[in-house]
C-alpha positions in Angstrom: 124.3 -4.7 111.2 125.4 -2.6 114.1 124.9 -3.7 117.8 125.1 -2.7 121.3 126.4 -5.5 123.7 126.2 -5.2 127.4 127.7 -8.2 129.4 127.5 -7.7 133.3 129.1 -10.3 135.6 128.5 -10.2 139.2 130.0 -12.5 142.1 128.9 -12.3 145.5 131.2 -14.0 148.1 130.2 -15.6 151.4 133.2 -14.1 153.1 135.5 -11.1 152.5 137.9 -11.4 149.6 141.2 -9.4 150.5 142.4 -8.9 146.8 142.2 -10.4 143.5 143.9 -10.5 140.1 141.7 -11.1 136.9 141.6 -11.5 133.2 138.7 -10.8 131.1 137.9 -11.4 127.5 134.9 -9.3 127.0 136.2 -6.9 124.4 135.0 -7.8 120.7 137.8 -8.2 118.5 138.3 -6.8 114.7 138.0 -9.4 112.0 137.4 -9.7 108.4 133.6 -9.3 109.0 133.5 -7.2 112.3 134.8 -4.2 113.8 134.6 -3.0 117.0 133.7 0.7 117.3 134.1 1.2 120.8 134.3 -0.8 124.2 134.2 0.3 127.9 134.9 -1.9 130.9 134.0 -0.9 134.4 134.7 -2.7 137.6 133.4 -2.3 141.2 135.0 -1.8 143.6 137.5 0.3 142.1 140.7 -1.2 140.7 144.2 -0.5 141.8 145.8 -1.6 138.4 144.6 -2.3 134.9 145.9 -3.0 131.7 144.8 -4.0 128.1 146.9 -6.0 125.6 146.6 -8.3 122.6 147.0 -12.0 123.6 148.8 -14.6 121.7 145.9 -15.2 119.4 145.2 -11.5 118.7 142.2 -11.0 121.1 141.9 -7.9 123.5 142.8 -9.2 126.9 141.8 -6.9 129.9 143.7 -7.5 133.2 142.8 -5.9 136.4 143.6 -6.1 140.2 141.8 -5.1 143.3 143.6 -4.6 146.4 140.8 -3.5 148.7 138.5 -5.8 150.8 135.1 -6.7 149.1 132.4 -9.1 149.2 131.0 -8.2 145.7 132.8 -8.1 142.4 130.9 -6.4 139.4 132.3 -6.2 135.8 130.3 -4.3 133.2 131.5 -4.5 129.7 129.6 -2.3 127.1 130.6 -2.3 123.4 129.4 -1.3 119.9 130.1 -3.5 117.1 129.4 -3.4 113.3 129.2 -6.7 111.8 128.8 -8.1 108.2 128.3 -11.5 106.5 131.2 -14.1 106.2 133.7 -13.1 103.5 132.3 -15.2 100.7 128.9 -16.8 99.7 130.7 -20.0 98.5 128.5 -23.0 97.6 129.6 -25.5 100.1 129.4 -28.3 97.5 132.3 -26.6 95.5 135.6 -25.9 96.6 138.6 -28.0 97.5 138.1 -31.7 98.5 139.1 -33.3 101.9 142.1 -35.0 100.3 143.3 -31.7 98.8 143.1 -29.9 101.9 145.0 -32.5 103.8 147.8 -32.5 101.0 148.0 -28.7 101.0 148.1 -28.6 104.9 151.1 -31.2 104.6 153.1 -29.7 101.7 152.4 -26.0 101.7 154.8 -23.6 103.2 152.6 -20.5 102.9 152.3 -18.2 105.8 148.7 -18.7 106.4 148.8 -22.4 106.2 151.9 -22.6 108.8 149.7 -20.6 111.1 146.8 -22.7 110.6 148.5 -25.8 111.7 148.7 -24.8 115.3 145.0 -25.4 115.5 145.6 -29.3 114.5 147.0 -29.9 117.8 145.5 -31.2 121.0 144.8 -28.8 123.7 143.6 -28.7 127.4 140.2 -29.7 126.9 140.5 -31.5 123.5 142.2 -34.8 123.0 141.8 -37.5 120.2 139.7 -40.4 121.0 138.4 -43.5 119.5 134.8 -42.5 120.1 135.4 -39.1 118.4 137.0 -40.8 115.3 133.9 -43.3 115.1 131.4 -40.2 115.4 132.6 -38.4 112.3 134.9 -40.4 110.0 132.1 -41.5 107.8 131.5 -37.9 106.8 134.8 -36.7 105.5 135.6 -38.6 102.1 138.6 -38.0 100.2 136.8 -36.7 97.2 134.0 -34.8 98.9 134.3 -30.9 99.3 135.6 -30.0 102.8 133.2 -27.4 103.6 130.2 -29.5 102.6 131.4 -32.3 105.0 131.8 -29.8 107.8 128.2 -28.6 107.3 127.1 -32.2 107.5 129.0 -32.5 110.8 127.5 -29.4 111.9 124.0 -30.7 111.2 124.6 -34.1 112.9 125.6 -32.4 116.1 122.4 -30.5 116.0 120.3 -33.2 115.2 121.8 -36.1 117.7 122.2 -33.8 120.7 119.9 -32.2 123.0 120.6 -28.5 124.3 120.4 -29.0 128.0 122.1 -26.3 130.3 121.9 -28.5 133.5 123.6 -31.5 131.9 127.1 -30.4 131.9 129.7 -27.9 133.5 132.9 -26.4 132.0 134.7 -29.4 133.3 132.6 -32.1 131.8 135.0 -34.4 129.6 134.1 -34.5 126.0 133.6 -38.4 126.0 130.9 -37.7 128.7 129.3 -35.4 126.3 129.4 -37.9 123.5 127.9 -40.7 125.8 125.0 -38.8 127.1 124.2 -36.8 123.9 123.3 -33.6 125.7 125.2 -30.3 126.3 125.3 -26.6 125.6 127.0 -24.5 122.8 130.6 -24.7 124.4 130.3 -28.6 124.4 128.9 -28.9 120.8 131.7 -26.4 119.7 134.3 -28.6 121.4 133.0 -31.8 119.9 133.2 -30.3 116.3 136.5 -29.0 116.8 137.7 -32.4 118.3 136.3 -34.3 115.1 138.0 -31.8 113.0 141.3 -31.7 114.4 141.3 -35.6 114.6 140.7 -36.1 110.9 143.4 -33.5 110.2 141.5 -30.0 109.6 142.5 -27.0 111.6 139.7 -25.7 113.8 139.4 -22.8 116.3 136.9 -22.4 119.2 135.2 -18.9 118.7 133.4 -17.2 121.7 131.1 -14.2 121.3 127.3 -13.5 121.5 124.4 -14.2 119.3 121.4 -11.9 118.9 118.4 -13.6 119.9 114.9 -12.4 118.7 111.5 -12.9 120.6 108.6 -14.6 119.2 106.3 -12.5 116.9 104.3 -10.0 119.0 106.4 -10.2 122.1 108.9 -7.6 123.4 112.6 -8.8 123.9 113.5 -8.9 127.6 116.6 -7.0 128.4 119.6 -9.1 129.9 118.3 -12.6 128.5 120.8 -13.0 125.8 123.8 -15.2 126.6 127.5 -15.8 125.7 127.7 -18.2 122.7 130.3 -20.4 121.2 130.9 -21.9 117.7 133.7 -22.8 115.5 136.0 -21.7 112.7 137.4 -24.2 110.2 140.4 -23.6 107.9 140.3 -24.6 104.1 143.6 -24.0 102.3 143.5 -21.3 99.6 139.9 -20.5 100.7 140.4 -19.2 104.4 138.6 -19.5 107.6 134.8 -20.4 107.8 132.5 -20.2 110.9 129.8 -22.8 111.5 127.4 -22.8 114.3 126.6 -26.5 115.5 124.1 -25.2 118.2 122.0 -23.7 115.7 122.9 -25.9 112.6 124.0 -22.8 110.4 126.9 -20.9 109.1 127.7 -17.9 111.4 126.2 -14.8 110.3 125.9 -11.1 111.0 124.2 -12.1 114.2 127.1 -13.8 115.5 129.3 -11.3 117.4 132.8 -12.4 118.0 134.5 -11.7 121.2 137.8 -13.9 120.9 139.1 -17.3 119.6 141.8 -19.8 120.6 142.2 -23.5 120.9 139.4 -24.2 123.6 137.3 -22.5 125.9 140.2 -22.4 128.6 142.1 -20.1 126.2 139.4 -17.4 126.1 137.4 -17.7 129.3 135.2 -14.5 129.7 136.5 -14.0 133.1 139.1 -15.9 135.3 141.5 -15.1 138.1 142.9 -15.7 141.7 141.1 -14.4 144.6 142.3 -14.5 148.3 139.6 -15.3 150.8 136.1 -15.3 149.7 134.7 -18.5 151.4 133.2 -21.2 149.3 130.7 -21.4 146.4 130.3 -17.6 145.6 127.0 -16.7 143.8 127.3 -15.8 140.2 124.9 -13.8 138.2 125.5 -13.0 134.3 123.2 -10.7 132.3 123.9 -10.3 128.6 122.0 -7.9 126.4 122.5 -7.8 122.5 120.4 -4.8 120.9 120.5 -3.5 117.3 121.3 0.2 116.8 
């Protein structure tokens, strides 16, 4: 499928910002199932410096600096992307078992396995805990196919947690999410990744967009789509597989990847440093994903 994505972020400040330095992850990356055909980022007010580079994880990182006073910042990212299905239609009840995966991750010296091991480590937002082990350990039996177990974990999160946008923030600890059984896609992705890493399976945090379709007979409203997050888990000899716990499914052509990293902090859509601005800026975000 081919999509056009428009992602607009606006900040309105209570006081004047004298200058700012920012990093954006808003350019879709090329993957085995996706190609970014074009991308354009426009910033208001005009920038004094900008650069684009590939970051540590291979994502497209866009840096910009504004050195003129302003009370409003607007970043508009427009991209065209061509997506396809995941690289295999593997039956999840086949494939290597959990025990075989762990052994290969331990013993193999292959380049892919060595790179995947990095995603076993704890990160800023994801630390192992007893509650996380208790939540998932009964799913991953040694003789069970790994991907089948990952799908059951995906279903368990979907069934036991309520999607509630007002219940968490980006700073809500994962243990709190586990206790209240509420959250958003970021929380559910973090929970699934924490479970997988705790049990010894490499997992990435994937950020991007998902196409949403209106109810039958209704028109789609412009700007009502949103950023999305899901996970990618590594199975030795088989590769990386994307699962979406928010929607209880494998990621499909409708999942458009912007970036991946260890957790949300690695690939925040926009972050930076401002001088001035007062307290509590007003943030407005609009995302539109449309088929071409």
